[in-house]
C-alpha positions as CSV (number, residue, x, y, z in Angstrom):
1,M,0.4,8.6,-1.4
2,V,3.0,6.9,-0.8
3,S,3.6,9.9,0.6
4,M,4.9,6.4,0.4
5,S,4.2,6.2,0.3
6,V,3.7,5.2,1.5
7,R,1.8,3.0,3.9
8,M,0.6,4.2,7.2
9,K,-1.9,2.4,9.0
10,F,-4.1,3.0,12.6
11,Y,-5.4,-0.1,14.9
12,E,-8.2,0.8,17.2
13,N,-7.3,-2.0,19.5
14,R,-7.5,-0.3,23.2
15,V,-10.5,0.0,25.4
16,R,-10.1,2.6,27.9
17,L,-12.1,1.7,30.8
18,F,-13.7,4.5,33.5
19,S,-17.1,3.6,35.0
20,P,-18.4,0.0,35.3
21,A,-21.3,1.4,33.1
22,R,-18.7,3.3,30.5
23,E,-17.1,-0.2,30.3
24,S,-20.0,-1.8,29.0
25,A,-20.9,0.3,26.7
26,L,-17.5,0.7,25.6
27,L,-16.9,-3.2,25.4
28,R,-20.8,-3.6,23.6
29,V,-19.4,-1.1,20.8
30,A,-15.9,-2.9,20.6
31,R,-17.7,-6.2,20.0
32,R,-19.7,-5.0,17.3
33,L,-16.5,-3.6,15.6
34,H,-14.5,-6.2,16.5
35,L,-11.9,-4.7,18.0
36,G,-9.0,-5.8,20.3
37,G,-5.9,-7.3,20.4
38,T,-4.4,-10.5,22.7
39,D,-2.5,-7.9,25.0
40,N,-5.9,-5.9,26.0
41,P,-6.9,-7.1,29.5
42,A,-10.3,-5.8,29.0
43,I,-11.0,-8.4,26.1
44,A,-8.6,-11.1,26.5
45,G,-9.3,-14.7,27.8
46,N,-10.6,-17.8,26.2
47,R,-9.3,-17.4,22.5
48,G,-12.5,-18.3,21.0
49,E,-13.7,-14.9,22.4
50,R,-11.2,-13.2,21.6
51,M,-11.7,-10.1,19.1
52,R,-9.7,-9.5,15.9
53,M,-7.8,-6.0,15.8
54,D,-10.1,-3.5,13.4
55,W,-6.9,-1.4,11.7
56,R,-6.3,1.0,8.4
57,T,-3.7,1.6,6.2
58,M,-3.1,4.2,3.6
59,A,-0.3,4.7,1.6
60,L,2.1,7.9,2.5
61,V,5.3,9.4,1.7
62,A,8.2,8.5,4.4
63,G,11.7,7.4,3.1
64,V,11.8,7.2,-0.6
65,V,9.1,5.8,-3.4
66,C,10.3,6.7,-7.0
67,S,12.5,9.6,-7.9
68,S,11.4,11.4,-4.4
69,A,7.9,10.0,-3.4
70,T,8.5,8.4,0.1
71,A,8.5,5.4,1.3
72,A,6.3,3.3,3.5
73,V,5.9,3.0,7.0
74,A,3.8,0.7,8.3
75,G,1.5,0.5,10.6
76,G,3.1,1.6,14.0
77,A,4.1,-0.9,16.5
78,W,0.9,-3.2,16.3
79,V,0.9,-6.3,14.7
80,P,-1.7,-8.4,12.8
81,D,-2.6,-11.8,14.3
82,K,-1.9,-14.6,12.3
83,G,-3.9,-14.9,9.1
84,D,-5.0,-11.4,9.6
85,G,-4.2,-8.0,7.1
86,D,-5.2,-5.9,4.8
87,F,-4.7,-5.1,1.3
88,Q,-5.0,-1.3,-0.3
89,F,-5.3,0.4,-3.4
90,G,-4.7,3.9,-4.1
91,T,-3.6,6.7,-6.5
92,S,-1.8,10.0,-6.0
93,R,-0.7,13.1,-8.0
94,K,2.8,14.5,-7.0
95,V,3.5,17.7,-9.1
96,A,7.1,19.8,-8.5
97,H,7.7,23.4,-10.2
98,Y,10.8,24.3,-8.1
99,S,13.5,22.8,-6.4
100,W,15.8,23.4,-3.1
101,N,19.7,23.7,-3.9
102,P,22.5,21.8,-2.0
103,E,22.3,25.1,0.5
104,G,18.1,25.0,0.8
105,R,17.3,27.9,-1.4
106,T,14.3,27.1,-3.3
107,V,15.0,27.6,-7.1
108,K,12.9,27.2,-10.4
109,N,12.8,24.1,-12.0
110,S,13.7,24.4,-16.4
111,S,12.2,20.4,-16.1
112,W,8.7,20.0,-14.4
113,H,7.5,16.7,-12.8
114,L,3.9,15.9,-12.9
115,F,3.8,11.9,-11.7
116,R,0.8,10.0,-11.4
117,Y,1.0,6.7,-9.1
118,G,-1.1,3.8,-8.5
119,Y,-0.5,1.7,-5.6
120,Q,-1.3,-1.4,-4.1
121,G,-0.2,-2.2,-1.0
122,T,-0.5,-5.3,1.8
123,E,0.1,-6.4,4.9
124,Y,-0.6,-10.2,6.2
125,G,0.1,-11.6,10.1
126,L,2.9,-14.4,10.2
127,G,1.9,-15.1,14.0
128,H,4.5,-15.4,16.6
129,K,4.3,-11.5,16.9
130,T,5.4,-10.8,13.1
131,S,4.2,-9.6,10.0
132,F,5.0,-9.0,6.3
133,Y,3.9,-6.4,4.2
134,Y,4.6,-5.0,0.7
135,T,3.8,-1.8,-1.4
136,V,4.2,-1.8,-5.3
137,L,4.0,1.5,-7.5
138,Y,2.9,2.1,-11.0
139,L,3.8,5.0,-12.3
140,D,2.9,7.3,-15.3
141,G,5.0,9.9,-15.4
142,L,5.4,13.3,-17.2
143,E,9.6,15.3,-17.3
144,G,10.7,18.0,-19.0
145,P,10.3,21.5,-20.1
146,P,6.5,23.2,-19.6
147,G,4.6,21.9,-23.5
148,A,7.3,19.3,-24.2
149,Y,7.2,17.0,-21.6
150,E,8.3,13.4,-22.1
151,Q,5.9,10.3,-20.7
152,N,6.7,7.1,-19.3
153,R,4.6,4.4,-17.9
154,G,4.9,1.2,-16.2
155,M,6.2,-0.9,-13.3
156,S,8.0,1.4,-10.5
157,E,9.4,0.4,-7.0
158,L,8.5,-2.3,-5.0
159,F,8.9,-1.9,-1.4
160,L,8.8,-5.1,1.2
161,G,9.2,-5.4,4.9
162,F,9.1,-7.8,7.8
163,K,7.7,-6.7,11.3
164,R,8.8,-7.9,14.7
165,Q,6.5,-7.0,17.8
166,V,8.7,-7.1,20.9
167,H,6.8,-5.5,23.6
168,R,2.7,-5.1,24.5
169,G,1.2,-2.6,26.4
170,K,0.6,0.9,26.3
171,W,3.4,1.6,24.4
172,P,3.9,-1.6,21.8
173,M,7.3,-1.6,20.6
174,A,8.3,-3.2,17.2
175,V,11.8,-3.3,15.0
176,S,11.3,-3.7,10.6
177,F,13.5,-4.7,8.3
178,D,12.8,-3.0,4.7
179,M,13.7,-3.1,1.3
180,R,13.0,-1.0,-1.8
181,T,14.5,-2.7,-5.0
182,S,14.3,-1.7,-8.9
183,I,13.9,-5.2,-10.2
184,L,10.6,-4.0,-11.6
185,Y,11.9,-1.0,-14.0
186,D,15.7,-1.7,-13.9
187,Q,17.8,-2.8,-17.2
188,A,21.5,-4.3,-17.4
189,G,23.9,-2.0,-19.0
190,T,24.7,2.2,-18.5
191,Y,22.0,4.2,-17.6
192,N,19.9,5.9,-19.7
193,R,17.0,8.0,-20.0
194,H,16.0,6.6,-23.6
195,D,16.0,3.4,-25.6
196,F,17.7,2.9,-29.3
197,L,17.7,0.4,-31.9
198,P,20.8,-0.5,-34.0
199,D,20.7,1.4,-37.4
200,P,22.2,-0.4,-40.5
201,N,24.7,2.6,-41.2
202,G,25.9,2.0,-38.1
203,Q,23.5,5.6,-36.3
204,A,21.7,5.3,-33.0
205,V,18.0,5.2,-33.5
206,L,15.6,6.7,-30.8
207,D,13.5,4.4,-29.5
208,G,11.2,6.1,-26.8
209,V,11.8,6.4,-23.2
210,D,14.4,4.4,-21.3
211,S,12.1,2.3,-18.2
212,E,15.4,3.1,-15.7
213,W,13.9,6.8,-15.2
214,R,11.2,5.7,-13.4
215,G,12.7,5.1,-10.5
216,L,15.8,5.5,-8.3
217,L,17.7,2.3,-9.3
218,G,19.8,0.2,-7.3
219,E,18.2,-0.9,-3.7
220,D,17.6,0.0,0.4
221,Y,18.1,-1.6,3.3
222,G,16.1,-0.2,6.2
223,L,16.2,-1.0,9.8
224,K,13.6,1.2,12.7
225,F,12.7,1.1,15.9
226,R,8.7,1.8,16.0
227,I,6.4,2.8,19.2
228,S,2.9,3.4,19.3
229,R,0.4,4.6,21.7
230,S,-3.8,4.4,21.9
231,V,-5.1,7.6,22.6
232,F,-8.4,10.0,22.6
233,E,-10.2,6.5,23.1
234,T,-10.0,5.3,19.7
235,G,-7.1,7.4,18.5
236,W,-3.5,7.0,17.7
237,L,-0.1,8.1,18.0
238,N,3.2,6.3,15.6
239,F,6.6,6.8,15.8
240,D,9.3,5.4,14.2
241,I,13.2,6.0,13.4
242,G,15.7,4.0,11.5
243,Y,18.6,3.7,9.6
244,T,18.7,3.1,5.7
245,Y,21.7,1.7,3.8
246,R,21.7,2.5,0.1
247,T,23.5,1.3,-3.0
248,G,25.0,2.8,-6.1
249,N,26.1,6.5,-5.4
250,L,23.1,7.3,-2.9
251,A,23.5,8.5,0.6
252,D,22.7,6.5,3.7
253,E,19.6,8.2,5.0
254,M,18.0,8.5,8.5
255,P,14.5,8.4,8.8
256,F,12.1,9.8,11.6
257,N,8.4,9.4,11.0
258,A,5.4,10.8,13.4
259,E,1.9,10.3,13.0
260,I,-1.5,11.0,15.1
261,G,-4.6,9.7,14.2
262,Y,-7.5,11.8,16.0
263,P,-11.4,10.6,16.1
264,L,-14.0,13.3,15.1
265,H,-16.7,10.6,14.9
266,W,-15.1,7.9,16.9
267,D,-16.7,4.9,15.2
268,W,-16.0,6.3,11.9
269,L,-14.3,9.4,10.9
270,F,-10.8,10.2,12.1
271,I,-8.6,13.3,11.0
272,K,-4.8,12.4,10.7
273,G,-1.6,14.3,11.0
274,T,1.8,13.0,9.3
275,F,5.7,14.0,9.8
276,N,8.4,12.6,7.7
277,W,12.5,13.4,7.9
278,V,14.7,12.7,6.2
279,D,18.5,13.3,6.8
280,S,21.3,12.4,4.0
281,V,24.2,10.9,6.2
282,G,26.3,12.5,3.6
283,N,28.5,10.0,2.5
284,N,27.2,9.4,-1.3
285,S,29.9,8.9,-3.7
286,L,31.0,11.7,-5.4
287,K,31.4,10.0,-8.8
288,R,28.6,8.9,-11.1
289,Q,29.0,5.2,-12.3
290,P,27.4,4.1,-15.1
291,D,24.5,2.4,-14.3
292,D,23.8,5.3,-11.5
293,R,21.1,7.1,-12.0
294,F,21.7,11.0,-10.4
295,G,25.2,12.9,-10.0
296,C,26.4,15.8,-8.6
297,S,26.1,19.5,-9.7
298,P,26.6,23.3,-8.2
299,N,23.0,23.2,-8.6
300,N,22.0,19.8,-7.5
301,C,22.9,16.5,-5.5
302,F,20.3,14.5,-5.3
303,P,22.3,11.4,-3.9
304,D,22.9,13.9,-1.0
305,A,19.2,14.8,-0.8
306,S,17.4,15.6,2.7
307,R,13.6,16.9,3.4
308,Q,10.7,17.1,5.6
309,V,7.2,16.1,4.6
310,I,4.1,17.3,6.5
311,G,0.9,15.7,5.7
312,A,-3.2,15.7,6.6
313,G,-6.0,13.2,5.6
314,L,-9.8,11.9,6.1
315,M,-10.2,8.4,7.0
316,F,-13.8,6.8,6.8
317,N,-14.8,3.6,7.6
318,I,-17.5,2.4,5.9
319,G,-20.1,-0.2,6.5
320,Q,-21.6,-1.8,9.9
321,Q,-18.2,-4.2,10.2
322,R,-15.9,-1.5,9.5
323,L,-14.0,-4.0,6.9
324,W,-13.4,-1.2,4.3
325,W,-12.5,2.5,4.6
326,V,-11.7,5.3,2.0
327,E,-8.8,7.9,2.9
328,A,-8.3,11.0,1.3
329,G,-5.5,13.6,1.8
330,F,-2.6,16.1,1.1
331,N,1.2,16.0,1.5
332,H,3.4,18.8,1.6
333,W,7.4,19.1,1.0
334,L,8.3,21.7,4.0
335,W,11.7,21.8,3.4
336,G,14.7,20.2,1.8
337,H,17.8,20.5,0.1
338,S,19.1,19.1,-3.3
339,T,15.1,17.7,-3.8
340,R,11.7,18.9,-5.7
341,K,9.2,20.7,-3.9
342,Y,6.5,18.1,-4.3
343,E,2.6,18.8,-3.5
344,E,1.0,15.5,-3.9
345,P,-2.8,14.8,-3.4
346,Y,-4.0,11.1,-2.9
347,L,-6.8,8.4,-2.4
348,S,-6.9,5.2,-1.0
349,L,-8.9,2.3,-0.8
350,G,-8.4,-0.5,1.4
351,R,-10.0,-3.4,3.3
352,K,-9.4,-5.7,6.7
353,F,-9.1,-9.5,6.3
């Protein structure tokens, strides 16, 4: 998805000016599609005549979403106007039969992963060049040896964030604060993969899987710098880099994300490519606390994991006003250490408002 997914979006908020005839034609199409932001000199002017931005969202992986899915990256440095925004629903299927060990060598897993996510995300313009966004995940997960999976269903990670645009122009820039919280599945007390019931004879009775293995546990707090650019007339470039402070025994991370959108048919079909690099700072605690989910061993140290993920997708605008869109794509874990080697197809449907 997510592959946060999870969320990435594009904005069609630039009109390139060439000859007067070309400019006139582009502006007519822009008005039909409701394109453009208030910083666009070609269409800025009277507030009542300004056209709303047409932008899109998808859930991707970038940062950590649940037990190694990626975190959400919100739409570059562009920010929706006050009261504008979008919502999105999506699903993804993450499968891993192999891992990278701490030295980056590929090893076969005795326990396989099949994680099926559903997600819902929204971004809303607050005004003053600021927006609020969130993504919430639902997991239907299978984990264990082939033929002996344990299944866990229920709410997973919740991602929240604020973004503030600090510069407009050809290269808009923004800063954002992001948070991942385990509030939807965390339980008090020591971590355990299973729940138990008390027994009159003093023996614990197994009562199914515990909700706490639907995510990483703890919280993440991230700060990012974002920069974007309109290219290929209606395409886009997005870059961001940041730092993530993580609670528990998990190492802090330094994420870098890049995205390019290229118009195949400029007003309805786009191809998108993404690259996500999350590098561990290496300051994880070597001692696992009772409420930590993961620890370290000679073969794996998930609290000190790094990864690189590449992705590709197709985005289809729907309807005369392009209010709806569908996106389908695929994410591939290219390299890592102490992390699973996932493959993740995804599908999402969204609408702007």
